[in-house]
N, C-alpha and C positions, 0 to 999 in steps of 0.2 A: 135651374135644379143642379144640385151637386151630387157628387158620389161620396158616400159615407160607408165605413167599414166597422162592423160590430162583431162581438163574440157572445155567444149564448152563455150566460153565467149560471142561470138556473131555470128550471121549468116548474111551474106551479099550476097544475090543472090545465085550464084553457089559455094560460098566459105564459110568456117567457120574459125573463129579465135580460136585457141586452146592454153591454158596455161598449162604448166607442173605443176603437182600437187606434184611431187616427187623431185623438185628442187627449189632452191631459186630465180631463174631467173624470171624476170618480162616480158621477151620477149615473144611475141606471135607468133604462128606458123600458117601460112595461108595454109589451106588444102582444095583441091576441095572436094565438097560434094559427088561426085560420088564415092570417096574412103571410105566414112563413112557410117555407118548404116543409112538407110532412116528414122529411127524414132527419129533421134537426135533433140534436142531443146536446147536453152540456158540453162546452168546448168547441162546438161548431162555429165556424167563421163564416160571416155573411157580408155581402156587398149589397148596399141599398142604393138604387138608382131608378129614376122615373117611377117612384112609388111602388117598387117591387123589390123583394128580397131574393138573393140568389146565393147559394152555397159556393164558397171558394175554398181553394187549397193554398196553404202557404200563408206568408206575411203580406200585409197591404203595402 
C-alpha cells in the first residue's frame, strides 16, 4: 500500500472530486463523502494511507 496526497476540488452532494497532488494526472477521483473526514471543504488537502483519508496541512 502506498501513500497518496489529494486536494478536494469540488463537493457535489454525497460525493467529492479529488485531484492527486503527487502526480501529473489531471484526472479527478470521485469519492463518497462518507469515506472522508466530515470537516472537508473545497481546497482541503488529504493524505490517503491504508484505505483511510486524513486531513493534512501544508504541501505533500
